[in-house]
C-alpha positions as CSV (number, residue, x, y, z in Angstrom):
1,M,26.3,-27.9,-54.1
2,S,25.4,-26.9,-50.8
3,N,24.9,-23.3,-49.6
4,I,25.8,-23.9,-46.1
5,L,29.4,-23.3,-44.8
6,Q,30.2,-24.9,-41.4
7,G,32.7,-22.9,-39.1
8,V,33.9,-23.3,-35.4
9,C,33.7,-20.3,-33.2
10,G,34.4,-20.5,-29.5
11,G,34.6,-24.4,-29.6
12,R,31.0,-24.4,-31.0
13,L,30.0,-25.4,-34.6
14,F,28.1,-22.9,-36.8
15,N,26.3,-23.1,-40.0
16,F,26.5,-20.0,-42.1
17,M,24.3,-19.7,-45.0
18,I,26.0,-18.4,-48.2
19,K,24.0,-15.7,-49.9
20,T,23.3,-15.7,-53.7
21,R,23.5,-12.8,-55.7
22,T,19.7,-12.3,-55.7
23,E,19.7,-12.4,-51.9
24,K,22.4,-9.9,-51.8
25,K,20.7,-7.5,-54.1
26,E,17.5,-7.9,-51.9
27,I,19.5,-7.0,-48.8
28,I,21.1,-4.0,-50.5
29,G,17.6,-3.0,-51.7
30,D,16.2,-3.2,-48.2
31,L,19.2,-1.1,-46.7
32,K,18.8,1.5,-49.3
33,E,15.0,1.8,-48.6
34,K,16.0,2.3,-44.9
35,I,18.7,4.7,-45.8
36,E,16.1,6.8,-47.7
37,K,13.8,7.0,-44.9
38,Q,16.1,7.4,-41.8
39,K,16.7,10.3,-39.8
40,I,19.7,8.8,-38.0
41,I,21.8,5.7,-38.3
42,I,23.8,4.5,-35.4
43,F,26.6,2.0,-35.9
44,A,27.5,-0.2,-32.9
45,D,29.8,-3.2,-32.4
46,F,27.8,-5.8,-30.7
47,A,30.5,-8.7,-30.5
48,G,30.1,-10.7,-27.4
49,L,26.4,-10.0,-26.8
50,K,23.9,-12.8,-26.2
51,I,21.0,-13.1,-28.8
52,K,18.4,-12.4,-25.9
53,D,20.0,-8.9,-25.3
54,I,19.7,-8.2,-29.1
55,V,16.3,-9.4,-29.4
56,D,15.4,-7.1,-26.3
57,L,17.1,-4.2,-28.0
58,R,15.2,-4.7,-31.1
59,K,11.9,-4.8,-29.2
60,K,12.8,-1.3,-27.6
61,L,13.8,0.1,-30.8
62,K,10.6,-1.2,-32.5
63,M,8.5,0.7,-30.0
64,I,9.9,4.1,-31.4
65,D,9.7,3.4,-34.8
66,S,13.4,2.5,-35.2
67,Q,15.0,-0.8,-36.3
68,L,18.3,-2.6,-35.6
69,K,19.7,-4.4,-38.7
70,V,22.7,-6.7,-39.0
71,A,24.2,-6.9,-42.4
72,K,27.6,-7.5,-44.0
73,K,29.8,-4.4,-44.0
74,T,30.4,-4.8,-47.8
75,L,26.7,-4.8,-48.6
76,V,26.0,-1.8,-46.4
77,Q,28.9,-0.1,-48.0
78,I,27.5,-0.6,-51.5
79,A,24.0,0.6,-50.3
80,F,25.5,3.8,-48.9
81,Q,27.4,4.5,-52.0
82,E,24.2,3.9,-54.1
83,E,22.4,6.4,-51.9
84,G,25.4,8.8,-52.4
85,L,26.7,8.7,-48.8
86,K,30.6,8.7,-48.7
87,I,30.7,6.5,-45.1
88,G,33.6,4.2,-44.7
89,V,31.9,1.3,-43.2
90,K,34.5,-1.1,-44.1
91,D,36.7,0.8,-41.8
92,L,34.6,0.1,-38.4
93,E,36.1,-2.7,-36.4
94,G,34.1,-5.6,-34.9
95,E,30.7,-6.8,-35.9
96,I,28.5,-4.1,-36.7
97,A,24.8,-3.6,-36.0
98,F,23.0,-0.6,-37.7
99,V,20.3,1.2,-35.8
100,F,17.8,3.1,-38.3
101,G,15.8,5.7,-36.5
102,F,12.9,6.7,-38.8
103,R,10.8,9.1,-36.4
104,D,13.5,11.3,-34.8
105,E,17.1,11.6,-34.1
106,I,17.1,11.5,-30.3
107,S,14.9,8.6,-29.3
108,P,17.1,5.9,-31.1
109,A,20.4,7.5,-29.6
110,K,18.9,7.3,-26.1
111,I,18.0,3.9,-26.4
112,V,21.2,2.5,-27.8
113,W,23.3,4.6,-25.2
114,Q,21.3,3.3,-22.3
115,F,21.7,-0.2,-23.7
116,S,25.3,0.4,-24.0
117,Q,25.6,1.5,-20.3
118,E,23.8,-1.6,-19.3
119,N,25.9,-4.0,-21.8
120,P,29.6,-3.2,-21.9
121,N,29.9,-5.5,-24.8
122,F,27.6,-3.2,-27.0
123,K,29.9,-0.2,-28.2
124,I,28.7,2.8,-30.1
125,L,31.2,3.4,-32.9
126,G,29.4,6.5,-34.5
127,G,26.8,7.3,-37.0
128,V,25.0,9.2,-39.7
129,L,23.3,12.4,-39.0
130,E,22.1,14.6,-41.9
131,N,23.9,12.5,-44.3
132,K,27.3,13.0,-42.6
133,F,29.4,10.7,-40.3
134,I,29.2,11.6,-36.7
135,E,31.6,10.3,-34.0
136,A,30.4,8.3,-31.1
137,E,30.8,11.2,-28.8
138,R,28.1,13.2,-30.7
139,V,25.7,10.2,-30.7
140,I,26.1,10.0,-26.9
141,E,25.6,14.0,-26.7
142,L,22.2,13.4,-28.9
143,A,21.2,10.8,-26.4
144,K,21.5,13.1,-23.5
145,L,19.2,15.8,-25.1
146,P,15.6,15.8,-24.2
147,T,13.3,14.2,-26.5
148,K,10.9,16.2,-28.7
149,E,7.8,15.3,-26.5
150,E,9.7,16.4,-23.2
151,L,10.6,19.8,-24.9
152,L,7.1,20.2,-26.2
153,G,5.8,19.6,-22.6
154,K,8.3,22.1,-21.3
155,L,7.0,24.5,-23.9
156,V,3.2,24.0,-23.1
157,G,4.2,24.6,-19.2
158,S,5.9,27.7,-20.0
159,I,3.1,29.3,-22.1
160,S,0.5,28.1,-19.7
161,A,2.1,29.4,-16.6
162,P,1.6,33.1,-17.2
163,I,-2.2,32.6,-18.2
164,S,-2.6,30.5,-14.8
165,N,-1.0,33.2,-13.0
166,L,-3.2,35.9,-14.4
167,I,-6.4,33.8,-13.7
168,N,-5.3,33.3,-10.0
169,V,-4.8,37.1,-9.7
170,L,-8.1,38.0,-11.1
171,E,-9.8,35.3,-9.1
172,A,-8.0,36.7,-5.8
173,N,-9.4,40.0,-6.6
174,I,-13.0,38.7,-6.8
175,K,-12.8,36.7,-3.7
176,G,-11.1,39.7,-1.9
177,L,-14.3,41.7,-3.1
178,I,-16.7,39.1,-1.9
179,F,-14.9,38.9,1.4
180,V,-15.3,42.6,2.1
181,L,-18.9,42.6,1.1
182,R,-19.6,39.9,3.5
183,Q,-18.0,41.9,6.2
184,I,-20.0,44.8,5.5
185,K,-23.1,42.9,5.4
186,A,-22.5,41.3,8.7
């Protein structure tokens, strides 16, 4: 018996691999591992996107320690349930991609939101933050926040500004004294 199912979509013939029970368990195990490590999960409908665009998005996400995963909704639903998350993945419409952010919450949201601005077929549907479902609007709000690195840069600038100003004031006093002494000498 063949594990390949053929189908026609948009006038093109496609071959679909039928997953065995073992393969499905491996997929669920992989998803559970990602769910345990994640800081954020973003759900997006990618129907109508070109493979090249998805590959480009995956590369951008990989650079920030994030990953895009496409899996059947039923398998993702099982993985969520086994991890204690009550998220209705089956209720989401369309072909769903799951973006797992492992390092921080904001960077993956930024990249996904920017990608959705460039590719109208890619629609943010929502996500999971702190083990709770969040709406697409909340994901977009996160994307508009500055990253941790940007905030740390601003903090360092704020802390160093008074010290720099103090040094400049003290330096000006010494320069002024030297100027007066040179005038007296002359």
